[in-house]
VEXDREN-2710 file (C-alpha; in Angstrom, 1 decimal):
% VEXDREN-2710
k/r/px/py/pz
1/MET/-63.0/-25.3/32.4
2/SER/-63.7/-28.1/29.9
3/THR/-60.9/-30.5/29.0
4/LYS/-60.7/-29.0/25.4
5/ARG/-60.4/-25.5/26.7
6/LEU/-57.8/-26.6/29.3
7/ILE/-55.7/-28.2/26.6
8/ALA/-56.0/-25.1/24.4
9/PHE/-54.9/-22.9/27.3
10/LEU/-51.9/-25.1/28.2
11/THR/-50.9/-25.2/24.5
12/ALA/-51.0/-21.5/24.2
13/LEU/-49.0/-21.2/27.4
14/ALA/-46.4/-23.6/26.1
15/VAL/-46.0/-21.6/22.9
16/ALA/-45.6/-18.4/24.8
17/VAL/-43.0/-19.8/27.1
18/GLY/-41.2/-21.3/24.1
19/LEU/-41.1/-18.0/22.3
20/ALA/-39.8/-16.3/25.5
21/ILE/-37.0/-18.8/25.5
22/LEU/-36.3/-18.7/21.8
23/VAL/-36.3/-14.9/21.2
24/PRO/-33.2/-14.1/23.4
25/LEU/-31.4/-17.1/22.0
26/ALA/-32.1/-15.8/18.5
27/SER/-30.9/-12.3/19.5
28/SER/-27.7/-13.7/20.9
29/ALA/-27.1/-15.8/17.8
30/SER/-27.5/-12.7/15.6
31/ALA/-24.7/-10.7/17.2
32/ALA/-21.8/-9.8/14.9
33/THR/-18.7/-11.9/15.0
34/CYS/-15.7/-10.0/16.5
35/THR/-13.1/-9.1/13.9
36/THR/-9.4/-9.2/14.5
37/PRO/-8.6/-7.8/18.0
38/TYR/-7.2/-4.3/18.1
39/ASN/-3.4/-4.0/18.2
40/ALA/-1.8/-0.8/19.5
41/SER/1.3/-1.3/17.4
42/SER/-0.6/-1.8/14.1
43/VAL/-1.3/0.9/11.5
44/TYR/-5.0/1.2/10.5
45/THR/-6.2/3.1/7.5
46/GLY/-9.7/4.2/6.5
47/GLY/-12.0/1.2/6.2
48/MET/-10.0/-1.2/8.3
49/THR/-11.6/-2.8/11.3
50/ALA/-10.7/-4.1/14.8
51/SER/-12.5/-5.4/17.8
52/TYR/-12.1/-4.0/21.3
53/ASN/-14.2/-4.4/24.4
54/SER/-16.7/-6.7/22.7
55/HIS/-17.4/-4.1/20.0
56/ASN/-16.3/-3.9/16.3
57/TRP/-14.7/-0.6/15.3
58/GLN/-13.9/0.9/11.9
59/ALA/-11.1/3.4/11.3
60/LYS/-12.1/6.5/9.4
61/TRP/-8.5/7.5/8.5
62/TRP/-4.9/6.6/9.3
63/THR/-4.3/5.9/12.9
64/GLN/-1.8/4.1/15.1
65/GLY/-1.8/3.7/18.9
66/GLU/-5.2/5.2/19.5
67/THR/-7.4/2.8/21.4
68/PRO/-10.9/2.5/19.8
69/SER/-13.5/4.7/21.4
70/THR/-16.1/7.2/20.6
71/GLY/-13.9/10.0/21.9
72/GLY/-10.3/11.0/21.2
73/SER/-9.6/12.3/17.7
74/GLY/-12.8/10.7/16.4
75/VAL/-10.9/8.3/14.1
76/TRP/-12.9/5.3/15.3
77/ALA/-16.5/4.5/14.4
78/ASP/-18.4/2.1/16.7
79/GLN/-19.9/-0.7/14.5
80/GLY/-21.8/-2.2/17.4
81/SER/-21.4/-5.1/19.8
82/CYS/-19.9/-8.4/18.8
83/GLY/-19.4/-11.8/20.1
84/SER/-17.0/-14.7/19.6
85/GLY/-19.7/-17.1/18.4
86/SER/-19.9/-18.3/14.9
87/GLY/-23.7/-17.8/14.5
88/GLY/-23.6/-14.2/13.1
89/THR/-21.9/-12.4/10.3
90/GLY/-19.1/-10.0/11.0
91/GLY/-20.8/-6.7/10.4
92/THR/-18.2/-4.5/8.7
93/THR/-15.9/-7.4/8.3
94/GLY/-18.1/-8.6/5.5
95/GLY/-17.3/-12.2/6.0
96/THR/-19.4/-15.1/7.1
97/GLY/-18.2/-16.6/10.4
98/ASP/-14.4/-16.2/10.6
99/SER/-13.6/-15.8/6.9
100/CYS/-13.9/-13.2/4.1
101/ASN/-15.9/-14.1/1.0
102/TYR/-15.7/-11.0/-1.2
103/PRO/-15.4/-11.4/-4.9
104/ALA/-12.1/-11.4/-6.7
105/TRP/-10.9/-8.1/-8.1
106/ALA/-11.3/-7.9/-11.9
107/ALA/-9.4/-5.4/-14.1
108/GLY/-11.8/-3.3/-16.2
109/HIS/-14.8/-3.9/-13.9
110/ASN/-16.5/-0.7/-12.7
111/TYR/-16.4/-0.3/-8.9
112/VAL/-18.1/2.2/-6.7
113/ALA/-16.9/3.6/-3.4
114/GLY/-17.4/1.0/-0.7
115/ASP/-16.9/-2.1/-2.9
116/ILE/-14.6/-4.7/-1.3
117/VAL/-12.6/-7.1/-3.4
118/LYS/-10.0/-9.9/-2.9
119/TYR/-6.8/-9.0/-4.8
120/THR/-4.5/-11.6/-6.5
121/ASN/-2.1/-11.4/-3.5
122/GLY/-4.8/-12.8/-1.2
123/ASN/-5.4/-9.4/0.5
124/TYR/-8.6/-7.4/0.6
125/TYR/-9.2/-3.8/-0.6
126/LYS/-12.0/-1.4/-0.3
127/ALA/-12.8/1.2/-3.0
128/SER/-12.4/4.7/-1.6
129/HIS/-13.5/6.2/-4.9
130/ASP/-15.4/5.1/-7.9
131/ASN/-13.0/3.6/-10.5
132/PRO/-13.0/1.5/-13.7
133/GLY/-11.1/-1.5/-12.3
134/TYR/-7.8/0.2/-11.3
135/ASP/-5.2/-2.1/-9.7
136/PRO/-5.6/-1.9/-5.9
137/VAL/-1.9/-2.1/-5.1
138/ILE/-1.0/0.6/-7.7
139/SER/-3.9/3.0/-7.7
140/THR/-3.9/3.6/-4.0
141/TRP/-6.0/6.8/-4.2
142/TYR/-8.9/4.6/-5.4
143/TRP/-8.3/1.7/-3.0
144/ASP/-7.5/1.2/0.7
145/PRO/-6.3/-2.0/2.4
146/TYR/-9.2/-3.7/4.1
147/GLY/-8.9/-5.9/7.2
148/CYS/-11.5/-8.5/8.0
149/SER/-11.7/-11.6/10.2
150/GLY/-9.8/-14.5/9.0
151/GLY/-6.6/-12.5/8.5
152/GLY/-7.5/-11.6/4.9
153/GLY/-6.6/-7.9/5.3
154/THR/-3.2/-6.3/5.1
155/THR/-1.6/-3.5/7.0
156/PRO/0.6/-1.3/4.9
157/PRO/4.2/-0.9/6.0
158/SER/4.9/1.9/8.4
159/GLY/8.0/3.5/9.6
160/GLY/8.3/1.0/12.4
161/SER/8.1/-2.0/10.0
162/PHE/10.3/-0.7/7.1
163/VAL/13.5/-2.8/6.9
164/VAL/15.6/0.4/6.9
165/SER/15.4/2.4/10.1
166/GLU/15.6/6.1/10.2
167/ALA/19.1/6.0/11.7
168/GLN/20.2/3.7/8.8
169/PHE/18.5/6.0/6.3
170/ASN/20.4/9.0/7.8
171/GLN/23.7/7.0/7.6
172/MET/23.1/6.3/4.0
173/PHE/22.3/9.9/3.1
174/PRO/24.3/12.2/5.5
175/SER/24.1/15.2/3.1
176/ARG/20.5/14.7/1.9
177/ASN/18.2/17.6/1.0
178/SER/15.7/18.1/3.8
179/PHE/12.9/17.6/1.2
180/TYR/13.6/13.9/1.1
181/THR/12.2/13.0/4.5
182/TYR/12.2/9.5/6.0
183/SER/8.6/10.0/6.9
184/GLY/7.8/10.9/3.3
185/LEU/9.4/7.6/2.3
186/THR/7.6/5.5/4.8
187/GLU/4.3/7.2/4.0
188/ALA/4.8/6.3/0.4
189/LEU/5.3/2.6/1.2
190/SER/1.5/2.0/1.5
191/ALA/1.2/2.6/-2.3
192/TYR/3.3/-0.5/-3.0
193/PRO/2.9/-3.0/-0.1
194/GLY/5.0/-5.6/-1.9
195/PHE/8.1/-3.3/-1.9
196/ALA/10.7/-4.6/0.6
197/THR/8.2/-7.0/2.1
198/THR/8.5/-9.8/-0.3
199/GLY/10.7/-12.9/0.3
200/SER/13.2/-13.6/3.0
201/ASP/14.5/-10.9/5.4
202/THR/17.7/-10.8/3.3
203/VAL/15.8/-10.3/0.1
204/LYS/13.7/-7.5/1.7
205/LYS/16.8/-5.7/2.8
206/GLN/18.5/-6.2/-0.6
207/GLU/15.6/-4.8/-2.4
208/ALA/15.4/-1.7/-0.2
209/ALA/19.2/-1.2/-0.6
210/ALA/18.9/-1.6/-4.4
211/PHE/16.2/1.0/-4.6
212/LEU/18.0/3.5/-2.4
213/ALA/21.3/2.9/-4.2
214/ASN/19.8/3.8/-7.6
215/VAL/18.0/6.7/-6.0
216/SER/21.3/7.9/-4.5
217/HIS/22.9/7.8/-8.0
218/GLU/20.0/9.6/-9.6
219/THR/19.9/12.4/-7.1
220/GLY/23.6/12.8/-6.0
221/GLY/22.9/11.3/-2.6
222/LEU/19.4/12.7/-2.3
223/VAL/20.7/16.2/-2.8
224/TYR/18.9/17.1/-6.0
225/VAL/15.1/17.3/-6.0
226/SER/14.9/18.3/-9.6
227/GLU/17.1/18.3/-12.7
228/ILE/19.7/21.0/-12.8
229/ASP/19.3/21.8/-16.5
230/LYS/15.6/22.4/-17.0
231/SER/15.8/23.6/-20.6
232/GLY/15.2/20.1/-22.1
233/ASN/12.0/19.5/-24.0
234/TYR/10.4/16.4/-22.4
235/CYS/7.1/16.9/-24.2
236/ALA/6.5/13.9/-26.4
237/SER/3.7/14.0/-29.0
238/GLU/0.7/12.5/-27.2
239/PRO/-3.0/13.1/-27.6
240/TYR/-3.1/14.7/-24.1
241/GLY/-0.2/17.0/-24.9
242/CYS/1.7/19.0/-22.2
243/PRO/-0.9/21.1/-20.4
244/ALA/1.6/22.3/-17.8
245/GLY/3.9/23.7/-20.5
246/THR/6.3/22.3/-23.0
247/TYR/9.3/22.5/-20.7
248/SER/7.5/21.4/-17.5
249/TYR/8.3/17.7/-17.5
250/TYR/12.0/17.7/-16.5
251/GLY/13.4/15.2/-14.1
252/ARG/12.0/15.4/-10.5
253/GLY/12.1/13.2/-7.4
254/PRO/14.1/10.2/-6.3
255/ILE/14.1/8.5/-9.8
256/GLN/14.1/11.8/-11.6
257/LEU/10.7/11.3/-13.3
258/SER/10.7/12.9/-16.7
259/TRP/8.6/13.2/-19.9
260/ASN/4.9/14.0/-20.1
261/PHE/3.9/10.4/-20.7
262/ASN/5.6/9.2/-17.5
263/TYR/4.0/12.0/-15.4
264/LYS/0.6/11.0/-16.8
265/ALA/1.2/7.2/-16.3
266/ALA/2.5/7.7/-12.7
267/GLY/-0.3/10.1/-11.9
268/ASP/-3.0/7.8/-13.2
269/SER/-1.6/4.9/-11.2
270/LEU/-1.3/7.0/-8.0
271/GLY/-4.6/8.8/-8.4
272/VAL/-2.9/12.2/-8.6
273/ASP/-3.1/14.6/-11.6
274/LEU/0.6/14.9/-12.3
275/LEU/0.1/15.7/-16.0
276/ASP/-1.4/19.1/-15.0
277/ASN/0.6/19.4/-11.8
278/PRO/4.1/18.0/-12.3
279/GLY/5.4/20.3/-9.7
280/LEU/3.9/18.1/-7.0
281/VAL/6.8/15.7/-7.4
282/GLU/9.2/18.4/-6.1
283/THR/6.9/19.9/-3.4
284/ASP/5.2/16.9/-1.8
285/ALA/7.7/14.4/-0.3
286/ALA/5.3/11.5/-0.1
287/ILE/4.1/11.9/-3.8
288/SER/7.8/12.3/-4.8
289/TRP/8.7/9.0/-3.2
290/LYS/5.7/7.3/-4.6
291/THR/6.7/8.2/-8.1
292/GLY/10.1/6.5/-7.5
293/LEU/8.3/3.4/-6.2
294/TRP/5.9/3.6/-9.1
295/TYR/8.8/3.2/-11.5
296/TRP/10.5/0.6/-9.4
297/ASP/7.5/-1.6/-9.0
298/THR/5.7/-1.2/-12.4
299/GLN/8.2/-0.1/-15.2
300/THR/10.7/-2.2/-17.1
301/GLY/12.3/0.8/-18.9
302/PRO/14.9/-0.5/-21.3
303/GLY/15.2/-3.7/-19.4
304/THR/13.1/-6.9/-19.5
305/MET/11.7/-6.8/-16.0
306/THR/10.8/-4.3/-13.3
307/PRO/13.5/-3.5/-10.7
308/HIS/11.2/-5.0/-8.0
309/ASN/11.0/-8.3/-9.9
310/ALA/14.7/-8.3/-10.5
311/MET/15.5/-8.2/-6.8
312/VAL/12.8/-10.5/-5.5
313/ASN/13.3/-13.1/-8.2
314/GLY/17.1/-13.3/-7.9
315/ALA/18.1/-11.6/-11.2
316/GLY/20.5/-9.3/-9.2
317/PHE/21.2/-5.7/-8.8
318/GLY/22.6/-5.4/-12.3
319/GLU/19.2/-5.9/-13.8
320/THR/17.8/-3.0/-11.8
321/ILE/20.4/-0.7/-13.5
322/ARG/19.3/-2.1/-16.9
323/SER/15.7/-1.3/-16.2
324/ILE/16.4/2.3/-15.1
325/ASN/19.1/3.4/-17.5
326/GLY/20.4/0.3/-19.3
327/SER/20.3/1.8/-22.8
328/ILE/22.9/4.3/-21.9
329/GLU/25.0/2.6/-19.1
330/CYS/24.8/-1.1/-19.6
331/ASN/26.8/-3.4/-22.0
332/GLY/29.9/-1.1/-21.7
333/GLY/28.0/2.1/-22.4
334/ASN/29.2/3.9/-19.3
335/PRO/31.0/1.6/-16.8
336/ALA/31.8/4.4/-14.4
337/GLU/28.1/5.2/-13.9
338/VAL/27.3/1.5/-13.4
339/GLN/30.1/1.2/-10.9
340/ASP/28.9/4.2/-8.9
341/ARG/25.5/2.5/-8.5
342/VAL/27.2/-0.8/-7.5
343/ASN/29.3/1.0/-4.9
344/ALA/26.3/2.6/-3.4
345/TYR/24.4/-0.7/-3.3
346/GLN/27.4/-2.5/-1.6
347/ASN/27.6/0.3/0.9
348/PHE/23.9/0.1/1.7
349/VAL/23.7/-3.7/2.1
350/SER/26.6/-3.4/4.4
351/ILE/24.7/-0.9/6.6
352/LEU/21.7/-3.3/6.6
353/GLY/23.9/-6.3/7.4
354/VAL/23.1/-8.5/4.4
355/PRO/25.2/-9.8/1.5
356/ALA/25.0/-8.1/-1.9
357/GLY/24.2/-11.3/-3.9
358/ASN/25.3/-12.1/-7.4
359/ASN/25.0/-10.3/-10.8
360/LEU/25.8/-6.8/-9.6
361/SER/26.7/-5.3/-12.9
362/CYS/25.0/-5.1/-16.3
END
């Protein structure tokens, strides 16, 4: 063999050996980064991810306590193997390395199912249905919390994490109607993840007590699911009218949702057609509780702030009364009704072991 041919042979051999070494290294580097490790006590909803046994998994629907696998109920989808190195992208986590880098949510932007955004609270949400830029923490039918590496995702509150235990709930409402279930309430919490989870532990419990105290007053201690007198005409003149019937929008649920425009607004926010089906508020416990939380978190009523903001920003329980029924009860309008709400609030904060705070009346 000539010198030139020998050199060419050795060069080709070196290239081949080099490729044999480089290929497995490249394959290893391309492995997906493992997302947040699976936690048996955490609640996972559709689209959320977790890593287990060096694989990333994605939940298809709500689950808790079911270890990721291809068996069981089938709730988990195997997203493939993953490694702890930083060389690859996180597969379904969507981030690069150990962080998420999805675009910020924008109101009015058209989203399609599967889009992932970063909301203003720093958490990530995945569109479960096409929508024209609905708010992820209000329109929860259109969006699901999305977990990704770097801790960007959020887990909605569950019964185990709600600041009011089932035993305390039962103590607050010893004569409640069986319709108002504790599970219905805790299921509804995912629609408004900021409720009773904002601020110090004291503030969280004060907000929960304030909501439940107003609910107690509105429903006679969670006894009444709907208004006793259903003869009132709550059909305001609106372009969409009252398709369920002129007298179909009477008070229902924990805050006694009434008027066609409130049913439409609540339904639009929750992704449920309540304008055509107002009866859902008195037949579906979770939807019923969600309408109460919708008002609490998003509506100012005759007041100047939402009840949620009143409690988390220190305005006091009295401002929640003003936002719910202030035009009739506050400023001396009906002091007995105001005092009934205050009494319930003081009772409930006592059960939860926190002070009532200032500004109790309006």
